[in-house]
SELO-629909 format. One line per field, with one value per atom (N, C-alpha, C): residue number from 1; residue in three letters; atom name; z, x, y. Coordinates in Angstrom, 2 decimals, decimal comma. Last residue first. Layout:
% SELO-629909
num	(NUM;...)
residu	(Ala;...)
atome	(CA;...)
z	(Z;...)
x	(X;...)
y	(Y;...)
This chain:
% SELO-629909
num	(201;201;201;200;200;200;199;199;199;198;198;198;197;197;197;196;196;196;195;195;195;194;194;194;193;193;193;192;192;192;191;191;191;190;190;190;189;189;189;188;188;188;187;187;187;186;186;186;185;185;185;184;184;184;183;183;183;182;182;182;181;181;181;180;180;180;179;179;179;178;178;178;177;177;177;176;176;176;175;175;175;174;174;174;173;173;173;172;172;172;171;171;171;170;170;170;169;169;169;168;168;168;167;167;167;166;166;166;165;165;165;164;164;164;163;163;163;162;162;162;161;161;161;160;160;160;159;159;159;158;158;158;157;157;157;156;156;156;155;155;155;154;154;154;153;153;153;152;152;152;151;151;151;150;150;150;149;149;149;148;148;148;147;147;147;146;146;146;145;145;145;144;144;144;143;143;143;142;142;142;141;141;141;140;140;140;139;139;139;138;138;138;137;137;137;136;136;136;135;135;135;134;134;134;133;133;133;132;132;132;131;131;131;130;130;130;129;129;129;128;128;128;127;127;127;126;126;126;125;125;125;124;124;124;123;123;123;122;122;122;121;121;121;120;120;120;119;119;119;118;118;118;117;117;117;116;116;116;115;115;115;114;114;114;113;113;113;112;112;112;111;111;111;110;110;110;109;109;109;108;108;108;107;107;107;106;106;106;105;105;105;104;104;104;103;103;103;102;102;102;101;101;101;100;100;100;99;99;99;98;98;98;97;97;97;96;96;96;95;95;95;94;94;94;93;93;93;92;92;92;91;91;91;90;90;90;89;89;89;88;88;88;87;87;87;86;86;86;85;85;85;84;84;84;83;83;83;82;82;82;81;81;81;80;80;80;79;79;79;78;78;78;77;77;77;76;76;76;75;75;75;74;74;74;73;73;73;72;72;72;71;71;71;70;70;70;69;69;69;68;68;68;67;67;67;66;66;66;65;65;65;64;64;64;63;63;63;62;62;62;61;61;61;60;60;60;59;59;59;58;58;58;57;57;57;56;56;56;55;55;55;54;54;54;53;53;53;52;52;52;51;51;51;50;50;50;49;49;49;48;48;48;47;47;47;46;46;46;45;45;45;44;44;44;43;43;43;42;42;42;41;41;41;40;40;40;39;39;39;38;38;38;37;37;37;36;36;36;35;35;35;34;34;34;33;33;33;32;32;32;31;31;31;30;30;30;29;29;29;28;28;28;27;27;27;26;26;26;25;25;25;24;24;24;23;23;23;22;22;22;21;21;21;20;20;20;19;19;19;18;18;18;17;17;17;16;16;16;15;15;15;14;14;14;13;13;13;12;12;12;11;11;11;10;10;10;9;9;9;8;8;8;7;7;7;6;6;6;5;5;5;4;4;4;3;3;3;2;2;2;1;1;1)
residu	(Unk;Unk;Unk;Unk;Unk;Unk;Unk;Unk;Unk;Unk;Unk;Unk;Unk;Unk;Unk;Unk;Unk;Unk;Unk;Unk;Unk;Unk;Unk;Unk;Unk;Unk;Unk;Unk;Unk;Unk;Unk;Unk;Unk;Unk;Unk;Unk;Unk;Unk;Unk;Unk;Unk;Unk;Unk;Unk;Unk;Unk;Unk;Unk;Unk;Unk;Unk;Unk;Unk;Unk;Unk;Unk;Unk;Unk;Unk;Unk;Unk;Unk;Unk;Unk;Unk;Unk;Unk;Unk;Unk;Unk;Unk;Unk;Unk;Unk;Unk;Unk;Unk;Unk;Unk;Unk;Unk;Unk;Unk;Unk;Unk;Unk;Unk;Unk;Unk;Unk;Unk;Unk;Unk;Unk;Unk;Unk;Unk;Unk;Unk;Unk;Unk;Unk;Unk;Unk;Unk;Unk;Unk;Unk;Unk;Unk;Unk;Unk;Unk;Unk;Unk;Unk;Unk;Unk;Unk;Unk;Unk;Unk;Unk;Unk;Unk;Unk;Unk;Unk;Unk;Unk;Unk;Unk;Unk;Unk;Unk;Unk;Unk;Unk;Unk;Unk;Unk;Unk;Unk;Unk;Unk;Unk;Unk;Unk;Unk;Unk;Unk;Unk;Unk;Unk;Unk;Unk;Unk;Unk;Unk;Unk;Unk;Unk;Unk;Unk;Unk;Unk;Unk;Unk;Unk;Unk;Unk;Unk;Unk;Unk;Unk;Unk;Unk;Unk;Unk;Unk;Unk;Unk;Unk;Unk;Unk;Unk;Unk;Unk;Unk;Unk;Unk;Unk;Unk;Unk;Unk;Unk;Unk;Unk;Unk;Unk;Unk;Unk;Unk;Unk;Unk;Unk;Unk;Unk;Unk;Unk;Unk;Unk;Unk;Unk;Unk;Unk;Unk;Unk;Unk;Unk;Unk;Unk;Unk;Unk;Unk;Unk;Unk;Unk;Unk;Unk;Unk;Unk;Unk;Unk;Unk;Unk;Unk;Unk;Unk;Unk;Unk;Unk;Unk;Unk;Unk;Unk;Unk;Unk;Unk;Unk;Unk;Unk;Unk;Unk;Unk;Unk;Unk;Unk;Unk;Unk;Unk;Unk;Unk;Unk;Unk;Unk;Unk;Unk;Unk;Unk;Unk;Unk;Unk;Unk;Unk;Unk;Unk;Unk;Unk;Unk;Unk;Unk;Unk;Unk;Unk;Unk;Unk;Unk;Unk;Unk;Unk;Unk;Unk;Unk;Unk;Unk;Unk;Unk;Unk;Unk;Unk;Unk;Unk;Unk;Unk;Unk;Unk;Unk;Unk;Unk;Unk;Unk;Unk;Unk;Unk;Unk;Unk;Unk;Unk;Unk;Unk;Unk;Unk;Unk;Unk;Unk;Unk;Unk;Unk;Unk;Unk;Unk;Unk;Unk;Unk;Unk;Unk;Unk;Unk;Unk;Unk;Unk;Unk;Unk;Unk;Unk;Unk;Unk;Unk;Unk;Unk;Unk;Unk;Unk;Unk;Unk;Unk;Unk;Unk;Unk;Unk;Unk;Unk;Unk;Unk;Unk;Unk;Unk;Unk;Unk;Unk;Unk;Unk;Unk;Unk;Unk;Unk;Unk;Unk;Unk;Unk;Unk;Unk;Unk;Unk;Unk;Unk;Unk;Unk;Unk;Unk;Unk;Unk;Unk;Unk;Unk;Unk;Unk;Unk;Unk;Unk;Unk;Unk;Unk;Unk;Unk;Unk;Unk;Unk;Unk;Unk;Unk;Unk;Unk;Unk;Unk;Unk;Unk;Unk;Unk;Unk;Unk;Unk;Unk;Unk;Unk;Unk;Unk;Unk;Unk;Unk;Unk;Unk;Unk;Unk;Unk;Unk;Unk;Unk;Unk;Unk;Unk;Unk;Unk;Unk;Unk;Unk;Unk;Unk;Unk;Unk;Unk;Unk;Unk;Unk;Unk;Unk;Unk;Unk;Unk;Unk;Unk;Unk;Unk;Unk;Unk;Unk;Unk;Unk;Unk;Unk;Unk;Unk;Unk;Unk;Unk;Unk;Unk;Unk;Unk;Unk;Unk;Unk;Unk;Unk;Unk;Unk;Unk;Unk;Unk;Unk;Unk;Unk;Unk;Unk;Unk;Unk;Unk;Unk;Unk;Unk;Unk;Unk;Unk;Unk;Unk;Unk;Unk;Unk;Unk;Unk;Unk;Unk;Unk;Unk;Unk;Unk;Unk;Unk;Unk;Unk;Unk;Unk;Unk;Unk;Unk;Unk;Unk;Unk;Unk;Unk;Unk;Unk;Unk;Unk;Unk;Unk;Unk;Unk;Unk;Unk;Unk;Unk;Unk;Unk;Unk;Unk;Unk;Unk;Unk;Unk;Unk;Unk;Unk;Unk;Unk;Unk;Unk;Unk;Unk;Unk;Unk;Unk;Unk;Unk;Unk;Unk;Unk;Unk;Unk;Unk;Unk;Unk;Unk;Unk;Unk;Unk;Unk;Unk;Unk;Unk;Unk;Unk;Unk;Unk;Unk;Unk;Unk;Unk;Unk;Unk;Unk;Unk;Unk;Unk;Unk;Unk;Unk;Unk;Unk;Unk;Unk;Unk)
atome	(N;CA;C;N;CA;C;N;CA;C;N;CA;C;N;CA;C;N;CA;C;N;CA;C;N;CA;C;N;CA;C;N;CA;C;N;CA;C;N;CA;C;N;CA;C;N;CA;C;N;CA;C;N;CA;C;N;CA;C;N;CA;C;N;CA;C;N;CA;C;N;CA;C;N;CA;C;N;CA;C;N;CA;C;N;CA;C;N;CA;C;N;CA;C;N;CA;C;N;CA;C;N;CA;C;N;CA;C;N;CA;C;N;CA;C;N;CA;C;N;CA;C;N;CA;C;N;CA;C;N;CA;C;N;CA;C;N;CA;C;N;CA;C;N;CA;C;N;CA;C;N;CA;C;N;CA;C;N;CA;C;N;CA;C;N;CA;C;N;CA;C;N;CA;C;N;CA;C;N;CA;C;N;CA;C;N;CA;C;N;CA;C;N;CA;C;N;CA;C;N;CA;C;N;CA;C;N;CA;C;N;CA;C;N;CA;C;N;CA;C;N;CA;C;N;CA;C;N;CA;C;N;CA;C;N;CA;C;N;CA;C;N;CA;C;N;CA;C;N;CA;C;N;CA;C;N;CA;C;N;CA;C;N;CA;C;N;CA;C;N;CA;C;N;CA;C;N;CA;C;N;CA;C;N;CA;C;N;CA;C;N;CA;C;N;CA;C;N;CA;C;N;CA;C;N;CA;C;N;CA;C;N;CA;C;N;CA;C;N;CA;C;N;CA;C;N;CA;C;N;CA;C;N;CA;C;N;CA;C;N;CA;C;N;CA;C;N;CA;C;N;CA;C;N;CA;C;N;CA;C;N;CA;C;N;CA;C;N;CA;C;N;CA;C;N;CA;C;N;CA;C;N;CA;C;N;CA;C;N;CA;C;N;CA;C;N;CA;C;N;CA;C;N;CA;C;N;CA;C;N;CA;C;N;CA;C;N;CA;C;N;CA;C;N;CA;C;N;CA;C;N;CA;C;N;CA;C;N;CA;C;N;CA;C;N;CA;C;N;CA;C;N;CA;C;N;CA;C;N;CA;C;N;CA;C;N;CA;C;N;CA;C;N;CA;C;N;CA;C;N;CA;C;N;CA;C;N;CA;C;N;CA;C;N;CA;C;N;CA;C;N;CA;C;N;CA;C;N;CA;C;N;CA;C;N;CA;C;N;CA;C;N;CA;C;N;CA;C;N;CA;C;N;CA;C;N;CA;C;N;CA;C;N;CA;C;N;CA;C;N;CA;C;N;CA;C;N;CA;C;N;CA;C;N;CA;C;N;CA;C;N;CA;C;N;CA;C;N;CA;C;N;CA;C;N;CA;C;N;CA;C;N;CA;C;N;CA;C;N;CA;C;N;CA;C;N;CA;C;N;CA;C;N;CA;C;N;CA;C;N;CA;C;N;CA;C;N;CA;C;N;CA;C;N;CA;C;N;CA;C;N;CA;C;N;CA;C;N;CA;C;N;CA;C;N;CA;C;N;CA;C;N;CA;C;N;CA;C;N;CA;C;N;CA;C;N;CA;C;N;CA;C;N;CA;C;N;CA;C;N;CA;C;N;CA;C;N;CA;C;N;CA;C)
z	(14,70;13,50;13,12;17,14;17,09;15,89;16,69;16,70;16,54;18,91;17,57;17,64;21,43;21,10;19,72;21,76;21,31;21,10;24,72;23,29;22,97;27,46;26,85;25,36;29,49;28,29;27,64;32,98;31,74;30,57;35,32;34,79;33,50;36,37;36,61;36,09;33,68;34,95;35,14;32,24;32,14;33,53;30,71;31,95;31,76;28,00;28,75;30,06;25,51;26,75;27,42;21,98;23,26;24,43;19,57;20,21;21,58;17,57;18,57;19,15;14,16;15,50;16,46;11,17;12,08;13,45;7,99;9,37;10,29;5,03;5,91;7,32;1,98;3,35;4,27;-1,30;-0,19;1,15;-3,93;-2,86;-1,68;-5,79;-5,82;-4,72;-5,45;-5,09;-5,03;-4,58;-5,08;-4,68;-3,80;-4,70;-5,36;-2,17;-3,28;-4,30;-0,30;-1,20;-2,39;0,94;0,28;-0,70;1,99;0,99;0,24;3,84;2,72;1,62;5,61;4,86;3,65;6,61;5,89;5,03;7,90;6,80;5,98;9,92;8,83;7,64;11,78;10,97;9,78;11,86;12,21;11,26;12,02;11,42;11,91;13,12;13,78;13,24;13,79;12,83;13,50;15,68;15,12;14,01;16,39;17,38;16,84;14,36;14,39;15,35;12,64;13,96;13,94;10,15;10,34;11,67;9,45;9,94;10,18;8,28;8,03;8,64;9,43;8,91;8,74;12,51;11,04;10,64;15,22;14,72;13,19;16,73;15,75;15,40;18,17;18,89;17,97;16,18;17,42;18,17;14,24;13,91;15,18;15,63;15,19;14,85;15,96;17,13;16,74;13,28;14,02;15,24;12,75;12,00;12,72;14,51;14,68;13,97;13,33;14,71;14,98;10,86;10,91;12,31;11,66;11,04;11,07;12,60;13,53;12,97;10,21;11,28;12,26;7,31;8,37;9,39;4,23;5,32;6,42;1,14;1,93;2,99;1,39;0,94;1,75;2,45;1,88;1,32;3,15;4,23;3,69;0,65;1,27;2,36;0,26;-0,62;-0,05;2,31;2,34;1,45;1,55;2,78;2,81;-1,05;-0,89;0,35;-0,61;-1,52;-1,33;2,73;1,55;0,70;4,48;4,14;2,78;6,88;5,43;5,12;9,30;8,94;7,42;11,00;9,72;9,42;14,33;13,34;12,07;17,46;16,15;15,13;20,78;19,66;18,36;24,01;22,77;21,69;26,42;26,07;24,77;26,73;26,46;26,02;25,34;26,16;25,75;24,59;24,68;25,54;22,27;23,55;23,47;18,97;20,03;21,36;16,03;17,25;18,38;12,51;13,81;14,92;9,12;10,22;11,54;6,56;7,65;8,76;3,11;4,30;5,37;0,84;1,54;2,70;-0,72;-1,01;-0,42;-2,17;-1,11;-1,56;-4,23;-3,14;-2,07;-5,87;-6,33;-5,30;-4,52;-4,50;-4,92;-2,55;-3,78;-3,73;0,18;-0,20;-1,42;1,23;0,28;0,05;4,71;3,41;2,55;7,28;6,28;4,88;9,82;8,81;7,84;12,97;11,85;10,72;14,40;14,58;13,46;12,32;13,29;13,36;10,27;11,59;12,67;7,62;8,50;9,93;4,54;5,99;6,76;1,71;2,33;3,83;-0,61;0,75;1,29;-4,10;-3,00;-1,68;-6,33;-6,27;-5,18;-5,88;-6,93;-6,93;-2,25;-3,59;-4,61;1,05;0,13;-1,23;3,90;2,61;1,70;7,27;6,32;5,04;8,69;9,14;8,19;7,41;7,62;8,11;9,08;7,96;8,38;11,67;10,77;9,70;14,94;13,56;12,60;17,50;16,82;15,36;18,26;18,34;17,49;17,98;17,17;17,15;19,87;18,46;17,56;22,19;21,77;20,28;22,31;22,11;21,68;22,77;21,56;21,27;25,25;24,09;22,79;26,80;26,65;25,44;26,68;26,09;25,86;28,14;26,71;26,00;30,59;30,01;28,52;31,10;30,75;30,22;31,50;30,59;30,14;33,39;32,07;31,08;35,54;34,94;33,55;36,14;35,69;34,97;36,96;35,86;35,27;39,13;37,96;36,74;40,85;40,37;39,13;41,38;40,62;40,06;42,88;41,63;40,77;45,07;44,20;42,86;46,18;45,69;44,73;46,89;45,96;45,35;48,70;47,46;46,44;50,21;50,08;48,71;49,88;50,60;50,48;46,65;47,95;48,57;44,13;45,17;46,57;42,58;42,43;43,49;43,05;43,72;43,65;41,38;42,82;43,57;38,88;39,34;40,86;38,76;38,82;39,31;38,55;39,73;39,89;36,02;37,19;38,49;34,47;34,52;35,73;34,84;35,38;35,45;33,46;34,87;35,52;30,86;31,59;33,10;30,24;30,29;31,07;30,30;31,23;31,37;28,22;29,58;30,61;26,02;26,38;27,82;25,92;26,21;26,66;25,23;26,51;26,90;22,69;23,72;25,11;21,35;21,55;22,63;21,31;22,06;22,33;19,65;21,01;21,87;17,23;18,01;19,45;15,51;16,55;17,56;12,21;13,57;14,51;9,10;10,00;11,41;5,86;7,20;8,18;2,50;3,64;4,95;-0,73;0,48;1,68;-3,80;-2,60;-1,43;-6,95;-6,05;-4,88;-8,11;-8,81;-7,98;-7,16;-7,53;-8,39;-5,12;-6,17;-6,48;-1,58;-2,88;-3,87;1,66;0,67;-0,67;4,59;3,34;2,24;7,90;6,69;5,49;11,40;10,20;8,98)
x	(-71,26;-71,85;-73,10;-69,39;-70,78;-71,46;-66,01;-67,01;-68,42;-64,67;-65,04;-66,06;-62,32;-63,61;-64,00;-58,88;-59,93;-61,22;-57,59;-57,81;-58,93;-57,52;-56,73;-56,96;-60,29;-59,64;-58,84;-59,67;-60,42;-59,61;-58,23;-58,80;-59,58;-59,06;-58,25;-58,96;-60,01;-60,33;-59,43;-57,76;-58,59;-58,86;-57,16;-57,22;-58,16;-57,28;-56,09;-56,00;-58,33;-58,61;-57,29;-57,72;-57,53;-57,90;-60,33;-59,11;-58,97;-61,57;-61,75;-60,41;-60,33;-60,65;-60,85;-62,01;-60,89;-61,28;-62,88;-63,34;-62,14;-63,30;-62,43;-62,98;-64,62;-65,01;-64,22;-63,95;-63,67;-64,12;-66,13;-65,47;-65,21;-67,63;-66,18;-65,44;-70,30;-69,91;-68,40;-71,77;-70,41;-69,93;-74,45;-74,08;-72,73;-74,27;-75,23;-74,88;-72,41;-72,07;-73,02;-73,94;-72,68;-72,28;-75,99;-76,31;-75,06;-74,57;-75,28;-75,61;-73,72;-72,75;-73,40;-76,18;-75,34;-74,32;-76,96;-77,79;-77,03;-75,11;-75,00;-75,86;-75,96;-74,81;-74,64;-79,54;-78,31;-77,18;-80,94;-80,85;-79,58;-80,51;-81,47;-81,42;-77,30;-78,32;-79,23;-75,40;-76,07;-77,06;-74,09;-75,01;-75,80;-72,28;-73,52;-74,54;-70,65;-70,92;-72,27;-68,43;-69,87;-70,13;-65,68;-66,24;-67,74;-62,82;-64,24;-64,65;-60,27;-60,86;-62,38;-59,83;-59,93;-60,60;-57,77;-59,03;-59,07;-55,60;-55,41;-56,73;-55,81;-56,13;-56,09;-55,09;-54,31;-54,56;-57,04;-55,66;-54,82;-59,29;-59,22;-57,79;-58,64;-58,78;-58,66;-58,76;-57,50;-57,53;-61,47;-60,45;-59,11;-62,60;-62,89;-61,85;-61,62;-61,25;-61,47;-62,89;-61,43;-60,94;-65,56;-65,13;-63,61;-65,51;-65,83;-65,37;-65,01;-64,01;-64,24;-66,02;-66,22;-65,10;-64,18;-65,03;-65,07;-62,83;-63,39;-64,35;-60,37;-61,66;-62,08;-58,16;-58,00;-59,30;-58,78;-58,74;-58,63;-58,51;-59,83;-59,87;-55,77;-56,64;-58,05;-55,03;-54,57;-55,45;-56,18;-56,62;-56,23;-56,99;-56,17;-56,62;-58,56;-57,42;-56,46;-59,65;-59,67;-58,42;-61,71;-60,32;-60,29;-64,01;-63,91;-62,47;-65,09;-64,05;-63,94;-67,97;-67,36;-66,36;-68,57;-68,43;-67,79;-69,96;-69,65;-69,61;-69,04;-69,46;-69,02;-70,04;-69,28;-69,88;-71,37;-70,72;-69,94;-72,24;-73,23;-72,60;-69,34;-70,54;-71,47;-66,40;-67,15;-68,38;-64,51;-65,09;-65,84;-65,36;-64,56;-65,25;-65,14;-65,92;-65,01;-65,21;-64,55;-65,58;-64,63;-65,57;-64,79;-63,63;-63,17;-64,21;-63,59;-64,39;-63,93;-61,25;-61,78;-62,65;-61,06;-60,23;-60,87;-62,85;-62,82;-62,00;-63,24;-62,38;-62,16;-65,12;-63,72;-62,74;-67,50;-67,00;-65,53;-67,35;-67,64;-66,97;-68,82;-67,59;-67,92;-70,32;-70,35;-68,95;-69,76;-70,39;-70,30;-68,95;-67,89;-68,48;-70,85;-70,66;-69,52;-70,76;-70,27;-69,90;-71,79;-72,39;-71,99;-72,12;-71,45;-72,13;-73,63;-73,77;-73,13;-73,69;-74,24;-74,39;-72,25;-72,15;-72,68;-73,05;-73,23;-73,31;-71,28;-71,82;-71,87;-72,16;-71,27;-72,00;-73,81;-72,73;-71,72;-75,73;-74,77;-73,61;-75,91;-76,46;-75,41;-76,82;-75,98;-76,65;-76,72;-77,35;-76,35;-77,42;-76,55;-77,34;-79,29;-77,91;-76,92;-82,09;-81,34;-79,93;-84,04;-83,50;-82,73;-83,10;-84,03;-83,29;-81,95;-81,55;-82,44;-82,59;-83,54;-83,16;-80,40;-81,76;-82,73;-78,19;-78,29;-79,70;-78,81;-78,63;-78,76;-78,85;-80,07;-79,98;-76,18;-77,20;-78,52;-74,97;-74,64;-75,72;-76,06;-76,33;-76,05;-74,94;-76,40;-76,77;-72,23;-72,72;-74,22;-72,23;-71,90;-72,39;-72,93;-73,75;-73,50;-70,88;-72,18;-73,14;-68,82;-68,69;-70,03;-69,89;-69,40;-69,38;-70,64;-71,59;-71,16;-68,29;-69,48;-70,44;-66,73;-66,29;-67,47;-68,21;-68,07;-67,61;-67,89;-69,21;-69,15;-65,18;-65,71;-67,09;-65,25;-64,46;-64,94;-66,81;-67,27;-66,54;-65,17;-66,49;-67,04;-62,97;-62,81;-64,14;-64,16;-63,51;-63,42;-67,31;-66,01;-65,40;-69,79;-68,79;-67,39;-71,42;-71,01;-69,93;-72,16;-72,56;-72,16;-71,53;-70,70;-71,00;-73,53;-72,24;-71,38;-75,53;-75,76;-74,43;-74,24;-74,66;-74,87;-73,93;-72,76;-73,09;-76,61;-75,85;-74,59;-77,07;-77,77;-77,07;-75,47;-75,18;-75,84;-76,78;-75,43;-75,03;-79,17;-79,21;-77,84;-78,25;-78,79;-78,87;-77,54;-76,50;-76,98;-80,10;-79,07;-77,97;-81,35;-81,87;-80,84;-79,76;-79,86;-80,33;-80,23;-78,87;-78,89;-82,96;-82,56;-81,17;-82,71;-83,43;-83,08;-81,39;-80,68;-81,37;-83,47;-82,25;-81,45;-85,26;-85,66;-84,43;-83,82;-84,17;-84,57;-81,50;-82,34;-82,79;-81,64;-81,08;-82,03;-81,86;-82,27;-81,73;-80,67;-80,70;-80,93;-81,65;-81,45;-81,59;-80,64;-81,04;-80,68;-81,69;-80,89;-81,47;-81,67;-82,12;-81,18;-80,49;-80,37;-80,86;-82,88;-81,49;-81,46;-85,56;-85,01;-83,58;-85,06;-85,70;-85,11;-85,49;-84,73;-85,46;-85,07;-85,80;-84,98;-85,33;-84,53;-85,44;-85,07;-85,90;-85,01)
y	(-60,12;-59,52;-60,26;-59,84;-60,24;-59,56;-61,09;-59,99;-60,52;-63,60;-63,14;-62,03;-62,72;-63,28;-62,77;-63,50;-62,60;-63,37;-65,09;-65,03;-64,05;-65,30;-64,22;-64,09;-65,75;-66,27;-65,15;-65,14;-64,94;-65,44;-65,32;-66,56;-66,38;-62,08;-63,28;-64,53;-59,90;-60,55;-61,77;-57,53;-58,73;-59,27;-54,44;-55,20;-56,38;-53,90;-53,49;-54,26;-56,18;-55,47;-55,09;-55,72;-56,41;-55,53;-55,22;-54,75;-55,41;-57,94;-56,88;-56,46;-58,36;-58,88;-57,71;-57,29;-57,21;-57,74;-58,11;-58,22;-58,28;-56,21;-56,98;-56,97;-56,18;-55,86;-56,77;-54,88;-55,81;-55,27;-54,47;-53,73;-54,67;-55,81;-55,99;-55,27;-55,00;-56,38;-56,58;-52,38;-52,59;-53,98;-52,75;-51,65;-51,89;-54,97;-54,97;-53,90;-54,17;-55,27;-55,33;-52,17;-51,83;-52,91;-53,76;-52,74;-52,30;-55,32;-55,97;-54,97;-53,32;-54,11;-54,75;-52,49;-51,53;-52,27;-54,81;-54,30;-53,28;-55,01;-55,96;-55,51;-53,20;-52,81;-53,76;-52,86;-53,59;-53,20;-49,49;-50,82;-51,53;-47,00;-47,87;-49,30;-45,60;-46,01;-47,03;-45,14;-43,97;-44,31;-47,42;-46,86;-45,68;-47,92;-48,69;-48,13;-45,38;-45,96;-46,67;-45,37;-45,40;-46,11;-43,16;-44,41;-44,24;-41,61;-41,83;-43,16;-41,55;-40,31;-40,45;-43,43;-43,31;-42,01;-42,20;-42,72;-42,59;-41,19;-42,27;-42,98;-38,95;-40,19;-41,41;-37,11;-37,17;-38,47;-37,49;-37,83;-37,96;-36,59;-37,99;-38,39;-33,88;-34,74;-36,22;-33,06;-32,97;-33,87;-33,48;-34,23;-34,21;-31,59;-33,01;-33,86;-29,24;-29,56;-31,05;-29,37;-29,42;-29,76;-29,09;-30,35;-30,48;-26,47;-27,56;-28,90;-25,11;-25,08;-26,22;-27,07;-26,09;-26,15;-27,48;-27,95;-26,90;-28,47;-27,36;-27,91;-31,13;-30,62;-29,39;-32,27;-30,93;-30,37;-34,83;-33,83;-32,41;-36,06;-36,01;-34,94;-35,92;-35,17;-35,03;-37,69;-36,30;-35,43;-40,17;-39,49;-38,02;-41,72;-40,51;-39,74;-43,97;-44,07;-42,90;-44,84;-43,99;-44,19;-46,99;-46,71;-46,00;-46,74;-46,54;-46,11;-48,95;-47,99;-47,93;-49,37;-49,67;-48,56;-50,65;-49,60;-50,13;-51,18;-51,75;-50,63;-51,16;-50,32;-51,00;-52,37;-52,47;-51,58;-52,52;-51,26;-51,29;-55,11;-54,07;-52,76;-56,78;-56,73;-55,62;-54,85;-56,10;-55,91;-52,75;-53,11;-54,43;-52,42;-51,84;-52,13;-54,04;-54,01;-53,54;-53,38;-53,38;-53,51;-53,91;-54,08;-54,18;-51,82;-52,68;-52,71;-51,57;-51,33;-52,31;-50,07;-51,23;-50,74;-47,72;-48,90;-50,15;-45,10;-46,11;-47,31;-43,39;-42,91;-43,97;-44,49;-44,56;-44,00;-43,88;-45,25;-45,33;-40,83;-41,58;-42,94;-39,62;-40,33;-41,17;-36,63;-37,75;-38,30;-35,76;-35,58;-36,84;-35,77;-35,62;-35,43;-33,95;-35,00;-34,70;-33,51;-32,71;-33,66;-35,63;-34,32;-33,36;-38,60;-37,75;-36,39;-39,65;-40,24;-39,38;-39,09;-38,05;-38,58;-39,78;-40,03;-38,84;-41,31;-40,00;-40,22;-43,11;-43,15;-41,73;-43,07;-43,38;-43,43;-43,11;-42,11;-42,44;-44,96;-45,28;-44,29;-44,79;-44,68;-45,10;-44,48;-45,25;-45,23;-42,47;-42,71;-43,43;-41,85;-42,53;-42,79;-40,52;-40,37;-41,04;-38,58;-39,82;-39,51;-35,99;-36,75;-37,98;-33,59;-34,29;-35,09;-33,78;-33,49;-34,27;-34,58;-33,72;-33,43;-36,16;-36,70;-35,90;-34,50;-35,72;-36,26;-32,52;-32,15;-33,37;-34,06;-33,38;-33,03;-34,83;-35,85;-35,24;-32,33;-33,09;-34,13;-31,69;-30,83;-31,56;-33,75;-33,65;-32,80;-33,13;-34,38;-34,36;-30,76;-30,72;-31,97;-31,96;-30,91;-30,77;-33,71;-34,28;-33,22;-31,69;-32,82;-33,37;-29,84;-29,40;-30,55;-31,56;-30,62;-30,19;-32,95;-33,68;-32,74;-30,76;-31,62;-32,39;-29,85;-28,99;-29,79;-32,08;-31,70;-30,82;-31,95;-33,09;-32,78;-29,56;-29,63;-30,79;-30,33;-29,25;-29,28;-32,29;-32,66;-31,60;-30,66;-31,77;-32,18;-28,79;-28,35;-29,47;-28,85;-29,51;-29,21;-27,78;-26,99;-27,58;-28,04;-28,56;-27,67;-27,43;-26,47;-26,93;-29,58;-28,38;-27,33;-31,43;-31,62;-30,37;-30,39;-30,47;-30,59;-30,71;-29,38;-29,36;-33,49;-32,63;-31,24;-34,17;-34,63;-33,78;-33,05;-32,51;-32,93;-34,69;-33,26;-32,61;-37,10;-36,96;-35,49;-36,41;-36,79;-36,64;-36,02;-34,88;-35,17;-38,66;-37,63;-36,41;-39,80;-40,28;-39,24;-38,39;-38,29;-38,74;-39,20;-37,78;-37,61;-41,94;-41,46;-40,00;-41,80;-42,39;-41,92;-40,67;-39,94;-40,47;-42,70;-41,43;-40,59;-44,56;-44,86;-43,59;-43,16;-43,52;-43,81;-42,87;-41,69;-42,03;-44,04;-44,67;-43,63;-42,49;-42,63;-43,34;-44,40;-43,33;-43,55;-44,79;-45,35;-44,20;-45,18;-44,29;-45,06;-45,62;-46,34;-45,48;-44,36;-44,13;-44,90;-46,10;-45,05;-44,90;-48,24;-46,98;-45,82;-50,64;-50,34;-49,09;-49,31;-50,17;-49,74;-48,46;-48,38;-49,37;-48,64;-49,41;-49,37;-47,09;-46,91;-47,55;-48,14;-48,10;-47,96;-47,61;-47,60;-47,43)
């Protein structure tokens, strides 16, 4: 669902709550399987069960928090982009802090994720903002795995990612939006095309 007011107002994008609910149920199911396996007499099976229970249990809690969090997950206004797609949002990114928007597609098929990477003019200054301990931990993790400081995940909004791009262009026509090819697969099926497939935008 998207709330699109007249120019000068705020355009709000809301989370896909039904899809998040499905993810929550699936994660809870795997956590339950892990709980059952953790009670097995076999050490290896019990250890794997505990891994499933802890991992998917935490995942279930995260999905519940995202599903039940009220309000929109993304807001675009004349002030900038207010990001709330993640569990610990980065807050408002003003337009003068943004150099370019990069469209990415990670993975292929049903498991692919489409996102918009927000490239900042001053990443170091952006990280020095006052923020919560949880947000600092998330930022540290992103730097370790070489993820961008700010990105908008398409799976966290109910509207197509192209609607977000169109709204950004409407607000800031001069802001460049670059389209990057999908990341290569580490393993390919024998006989598969080694060339990149174009992103599904």
